[in-house]
VEXPAGU-714450 format. One record per residue (C-alpha): x, y, z; residue in three letters; residue number from 0. Coordinates in steps of 0.02 Angstrom, whole numbers. Layout:
<rokes>
<roke><u>X</u><v>Y</v><w>Z</w><type>ALA</type><seq>NUM</seq></roke>
...
</rokes>
This chain:
<rokes>
<roke><u>-676</u><v>-839</v><w>-360</w><type>MET</type><seq>0</seq></roke>
<roke><u>-715</u><v>-656</v><w>-406</w><type>LYS</type><seq>1</seq></roke>
<roke><u>-543</u><v>-607</v><w>-321</w><type>HIS</type><seq>2</seq></roke>
<roke><u>-446</u><v>-734</v><w>-424</w><type>GLN</type><seq>3</seq></roke>
<roke><u>-505</u><v>-654</v><w>-585</w><type>GLY</type><seq>4</seq></roke>
<roke><u>-460</u><v>-481</v><w>-522</w><type>LEU</type><seq>5</seq></roke>
<roke><u>-288</u><v>-547</v><w>-470</w><type>VAL</type><seq>6</seq></roke>
<roke><u>-263</u><v>-622</v><w>-643</w><type>LEU</type><seq>7</seq></roke>
<roke><u>-314</u><v>-462</v><w>-724</w><type>LEU</type><seq>8</seq></roke>
<roke><u>-191</u><v>-366</v><w>-615</w><type>MET</type><seq>9</seq></roke>
<roke><u>-49</u><v>-485</v><w>-649</w><type>VAL</type><seq>10</seq></roke>
<roke><u>-75</u><v>-465</v><w>-841</w><type>ALA</type><seq>11</seq></roke>
<roke><u>-83</u><v>-277</v><w>-833</w><type>LEU</type><seq>12</seq></roke>
<roke><u>61</u><v>-277</v><w>-715</w><type>ALA</type><seq>13</seq></roke>
<roke><u>165</u><v>-355</v><w>-853</w><type>ALA</type><seq>14</seq></roke>
<roke><u>113</u><v>-221</v><w>-961</w><type>CYS</type><seq>15</seq></roke>
<roke><u>173</u><v>-83</v><w>-831</w><type>GLY</type><seq>16</seq></roke>
<roke><u>18</u><v>-33</v><w>-731</w><type>ALA</type><seq>17</seq></roke>
<roke><u>-153</u><v>-100</v><w>-677</w><type>ALA</type><seq>18</seq></roke>
<roke><u>-319</u><v>-8</v><w>-642</w><type>PRO</type><seq>19</seq></roke>
<roke><u>-367</u><v>31</v><w>-467</w><type>GLY</type><seq>20</seq></roke>
<roke><u>-534</u><v>-14</v><w>-404</w><type>PRO</type><seq>21</seq></roke>
<roke><u>-605</u><v>152</v><w>-426</w><type>SER</type><seq>22</seq></roke>
<roke><u>-514</u><v>194</v><w>-601</w><type>GLY</type><seq>23</seq></roke>
<roke><u>-344</u><v>275</v><w>-581</w><type>PRO</type><seq>24</seq></roke>
<roke><u>-197</u><v>175</v><w>-635</w><type>VAL</type><seq>25</seq></roke>
<roke><u>-97</u><v>81</v><w>-504</w><type>VAL</type><seq>26</seq></roke>
<roke><u>90</u><v>72</v><w>-543</w><type>PRO</type><seq>27</seq></roke>
<roke><u>154</u><v>-98</v><w>-583</w><type>ALA</type><seq>28</seq></roke>
<roke><u>278</u><v>-89</v><w>-425</w><type>ALA</type><seq>29</seq></roke>
<roke><u>132</u><v>-58</v><w>-316</w><type>VAL</type><seq>30</seq></roke>
<roke><u>26</u><v>-197</v><w>-399</w><type>THR</type><seq>31</seq></roke>
<roke><u>170</u><v>-314</v><w>-345</w><type>ALA</type><seq>32</seq></roke>
<roke><u>171</u><v>-260</v><w>-176</w><type>LEU</type><seq>33</seq></roke>
<roke><u>-5</u><v>-293</v><w>-159</w><type>ILE</type><seq>34</seq></roke>
<roke><u>15</u><v>-466</v><w>-242</w><type>GLN</type><seq>35</seq></roke>
<roke><u>152</u><v>-496</v><w>-117</w><type>ASP</type><seq>36</seq></roke>
<roke><u>37</u><v>-454</v><w>27</w><type>MET</type><seq>37</seq></roke>
<roke><u>-93</u><v>-567</v><w>-46</w><type>GLN</type><seq>38</seq></roke>
<roke><u>31</u><v>-710</v><w>-30</w><type>ASN</type><seq>39</seq></roke>
<roke><u>61</u><v>-680</v><w>153</w><type>GLN</type><seq>40</seq></roke>
<roke><u>-47</u><v>-734</v><w>296</w><type>PRO</type><seq>41</seq></roke>
<roke><u>-193</u><v>-634</v><w>333</w><type>VAL</type><seq>42</seq></roke>
<roke><u>-157</u><v>-489</v><w>454</w><type>ARG</type><seq>43</seq></roke>
<roke><u>-270</u><v>-428</v><w>592</w><type>ASN</type><seq>44</seq></roke>
<roke><u>-312</u><v>-297</v><w>565</w><type>PRO</type><seq>45</seq></roke>
<roke><u>-334</u><v>-323</v><w>376</w><type>PRO</type><seq>46</seq></roke>
<roke><u>-183</u><v>-251</v><w>264</w><type>ALA</type><seq>47</seq></roke>
<roke><u>-223</u><v>-108</v><w>152</w><type>PHE</type><seq>48</seq></roke>
<roke><u>-142</u><v>4</v><w>33</w><type>VAL</type><seq>49</seq></roke>
<roke><u>-186</u><v>184</v><w>23</w><type>ALA</type><seq>50</seq></roke>
<roke><u>-138</u><v>315</v><w>-108</w><type>ARG</type><seq>51</seq></roke>
<roke><u>-106</u><v>499</v><w>-54</w><type>TYR</type><seq>52</seq></roke>
<roke><u>-42</u><v>666</v><w>-113</w><type>ASP</type><seq>53</seq></roke>
<roke><u>110</u><v>708</v><w>-9</w><type>TYR</type><seq>54</seq></roke>
<roke><u>246</u><v>837</v><w>-40</w><type>ALA</type><seq>55</seq></roke>
<roke><u>190</u><v>867</v><w>-222</w><type>GLY</type><seq>56</seq></roke>
<roke><u>198</u><v>675</v><w>-262</w><type>LYS</type><seq>57</seq></roke>
<roke><u>76</u><v>532</v><w>-272</w><type>VAL</type><seq>58</seq></roke>
<roke><u>128</u><v>402</v><w>-135</w><type>VAL</type><seq>59</seq></roke>
<roke><u>71</u><v>242</v><w>-79</w><type>TYR</type><seq>60</seq></roke>
<roke><u>57</u><v>195</v><w>114</w><type>TYR</type><seq>61</seq></roke>
<roke><u>51</u><v>30</v><w>196</w><type>VAL</type><seq>62</seq></roke>
<roke><u>14</u><v>41</v><w>384</w><type>PRO</type><seq>63</seq></roke>
<roke><u>104</u><v>-57</v><w>512</w><type>PRO</type><seq>64</seq></roke>
<roke><u>37</u><v>-242</v><w>529</w><type>HIS</type><seq>65</seq></roke>
<roke><u>83</u><v>-268</v><w>715</w><type>CYS</type><seq>66</seq></roke>
<roke><u>167</u><v>-198</v><w>865</w><type>CYS</type><seq>67</seq></roke>
<roke><u>329</u><v>-118</v><w>833</w><type>ASP</type><seq>68</seq></roke>
<roke><u>332</u><v>-131</v><w>649</w><type>PHE</type><seq>69</seq></roke>
<roke><u>360</u><v>9</v><w>535</w><type>PHE</type><seq>70</seq></roke>
<roke><u>230</u><v>78</v><w>420</w><type>GLY</type><seq>71</seq></roke>
<roke><u>292</u><v>95</v><w>238</w><type>ASP</type><seq>72</seq></roke>
<roke><u>286</u><v>244</v><w>120</w><type>LEU</type><seq>73</seq></roke>
<roke><u>321</u><v>208</v><w>-65</w><type>TYR</type><seq>74</seq></roke>
<roke><u>338</u><v>322</v><w>-218</w><type>ASP</type><seq>75</seq></roke>
<roke><u>243</u><v>279</v><w>-374</w><type>SER</type><seq>76</seq></roke>
<roke><u>393</u><v>171</v><w>-430</w><type>ALA</type><seq>77</seq></roke>
<roke><u>385</u><v>67</v><w>-284</w><type>GLY</type><seq>78</seq></roke>
<roke><u>548</u><v>139</v><w>-201</w><type>VAL</type><seq>79</seq></roke>
<roke><u>529</u><v>149</v><w>-9</w><type>LEU</type><seq>80</seq></roke>
<roke><u>535</u><v>335</v><w>44</w><type>ILE</type><seq>81</seq></roke>
<roke><u>515</u><v>315</v><w>227</w><type>CYS</type><seq>82</seq></roke>
<roke><u>433</u><v>242</v><w>386</w><type>HIS</type><seq>83</seq></roke>
<roke><u>306</u><v>375</v><w>436</w><type>PRO</type><seq>84</seq></roke>
<roke><u>245</u><v>277</v><w>586</w><type>ASP</type><seq>85</seq></roke>
<roke><u>274</u><v>128</v><w>692</w><type>GLY</type><seq>86</seq></roke>
<roke><u>431</u><v>57</v><w>762</w><type>GLY</type><seq>87</seq></roke>
<roke><u>477</u><v>41</v><w>948</w><type>ILE</type><seq>88</seq></roke>
<roke><u>429</u><v>228</v><w>992</w><type>ALA</type><seq>89</seq></roke>
<roke><u>285</u><v>230</v><w>863</w><type>GLY</type><seq>90</seq></roke>
<roke><u>354</u><v>380</v><w>770</w><type>HIS</type><seq>91</seq></roke>
<roke><u>429</u><v>295</v><w>618</w><type>GLY</type><seq>92</seq></roke>
<roke><u>613</u><v>324</v><w>561</w><type>ASP</type><seq>93</seq></roke>
<roke><u>602</u><v>508</v><w>567</w><type>GLY</type><seq>94</seq></roke>
<roke><u>634</u><v>532</v><w>382</w><type>ARG</type><seq>95</seq></roke>
<roke><u>457</u><v>600</v><w>347</w><type>CYS</type><seq>96</seq></roke>
<roke><u>391</u><v>660</v><w>523</w><type>PRO</type><seq>97</seq></roke>
<roke><u>253</u><v>773</v><w>432</w><type>ASP</type><seq>98</seq></roke>
<roke><u>171</u><v>631</v><w>320</w><type>PHE</type><seq>99</seq></roke>
<roke><u>24</u><v>592</v><w>435</w><type>LEU</type><seq>100</seq></roke>
<roke><u>-19</u><v>773</v><w>458</w><type>SER</type><seq>101</seq></roke>
<roke><u>16</u><v>835</v><w>280</w><type>GLN</type><seq>102</seq></roke>
<roke><u>-53</u><v>689</v><w>169</w><type>ARG</type><seq>103</seq></roke>
<roke><u>-202</u><v>728</v><w>64</w><type>GLN</type><seq>104</seq></roke>
<roke><u>-332</u><v>648</v><w>-47</w><type>ASN</type><seq>105</seq></roke>
<roke><u>-329</u><v>476</v><w>35</w><type>GLU</type><seq>106</seq></roke>
<roke><u>-395</u><v>336</v><w>-75</w><type>GLU</type><seq>107</seq></roke>
<roke><u>-388</u><v>152</v><w>-17</w><type>ILE</type><seq>108</seq></roke>
<roke><u>-337</u><v>64</v><w>-175</w><type>ILE</type><seq>109</seq></roke>
<roke><u>-332</u><v>-120</v><w>-100</w><type>TRP</type><seq>110</seq></roke>
<roke><u>-396</u><v>-190</v><w>64</w><type>ARG</type><seq>111</seq></roke>
<roke><u>-370</u><v>-369</v><w>110</w><type>ASP</type><seq>112</seq></roke>
<roke><u>-540</u><v>-456</v><w>102</w><type>SER</type><seq>113</seq></roke>
<roke><u>-485</u><v>-620</v><w>159</w><type>ARG</type><seq>114</seq></roke>
<roke><u>-547</u><v>-673</v><w>339</w><type>ASN</type><seq>115</seq></roke>
<roke><u>-424</u><v>-682</v><w>475</w><type>ALA</type><seq>116</seq></roke>
<roke><u>-517</u><v>-810</v><w>569</w><type>GLY</type><seq>117</seq></roke>
</rokes>
């Protein structure tokens, strides 16, 4: 029940353009929509999460690969996909941001799926 209220608050604030993150910073509406989409998908194992980082002078949002040969996704604050920094068949992403994993800074997990996979 507690999570339903948070989701409703996020939806309402997303309609206004942004939502508060769990620890206070504003989460862009596009990232809030991404989180809502993941909440509507089956539970992942390991649990899905979205992390905020500083990278290349920008705030970015990372969603790790959810299985096997899938790509991880890196988004800008407008929700535009920048690259796939990891995952894929070889595990090295799409090659468009090969330094992301070594250069990212100031990690903040802004959402982690708390549903049980079991």
